[in-house]
C-alpha positions in Angstrom: -0.3 -28.7 -15.0 -1.3 -25.2 -15.8 -2.8 -23.0 -13.3 -5.5 -20.6 -14.7 -5.6 -17.3 -13.1 -8.6 -14.6 -13.7 -7.4 -11.5 -15.3 -8.8 -9.6 -12.5 -5.7 -11.2 -10.5 -3.3 -9.8 -13.3 -4.6 -6.6 -12.6 -4.7 -6.6 -9.8 -1.1 -7.0 -8.9 -0.7 -4.4 -11.0 -2.7 -2.2 -9.5 -1.1 -2.6 -6.7 2.1 -1.9 -7.6 1.2 1.3 -9.4 0.0 2.8 -6.2 3.0 1.2 -4.4 5.7 2.8 -6.9 3.4 6.1 -6.6 3.4 6.5 -3.1 7.2 5.6 -3.1 7.9 8.6 -5.8 5.5 10.5 -3.1 3.4 11.3 -5.8 -0.1 12.4 -5.5 -3.1 10.8 -7.9 -2.9 14.2 -9.6 0.5 14.9 -10.3 1.1 11.1 -11.0 -2.2 11.7 -14.2 -1.0 15.3 -15.0 2.6 13.9 -15.5 1.8 10.7 -17.3 -0.9 13.1 -19.7 -4.2 11.0 -18.2 -6.8 12.1 -16.2 -7.6 11.8 -12.7 -9.6 9.7 -12.7 -8.6 7.2 -14.7 -5.3 6.6 -12.3 -8.5 6.0 -9.5 -9.7 3.7 -11.7 -6.5 2.4 -12.7 -5.4 1.6 -8.9 -9.3 0.9 -7.5 -9.2 -2.4 -7.4 -13.3 -2.5 -6.9 -13.0 -1.2 -10.5 -13.2 -3.6 -13.7 -11.4 -1.0 -15.7 -8.4 -2.3 -17.8 -6.0 -0.7 -19.4 -3.2 -0.8 -22.6 0.4 -1.5 -22.4 0.8 2.0 -23.7 -0.4 3.5 -20.7 1.2 1.2 -18.2 4.5 2.0 -19.9 3.7 5.8 -19.6 3.3 5.5 -15.9 6.1 3.2 -15.4 8.0 5.9 -17.8 6.9 9.4 -14.9 8.1 6.7 -11.8 11.6 6.1 -13.8 10.9 2.3 -12.8 11.0 -0.9 -15.3 8.3 -1.6 -16.7 8.0 -5.5 -15.8 8.5 -4.5 -11.8 4.5 -3.9 -12.2 4.1 -7.3 -12.6 6.4 -8.8 -9.6 3.6 -10.5 -6.9 4.7 -9.5 -3.8 
């Protein structure tokens, strides 16, 4: 039996993990944005669970590189 999850489900797992890893590295949203060459507004939107903002795998890769984590870690549901 296949299970269906709205795309928001997967985005929300990633959003929560981005915020978690950012805080573990003691980065502000501004610091992460600057290091990943993104705007702070975009980082805020990515981390927000209330905004319907999608992001590309390239953006996710840039954030993972800055945070020095494996991109797969963003997909782990806790």
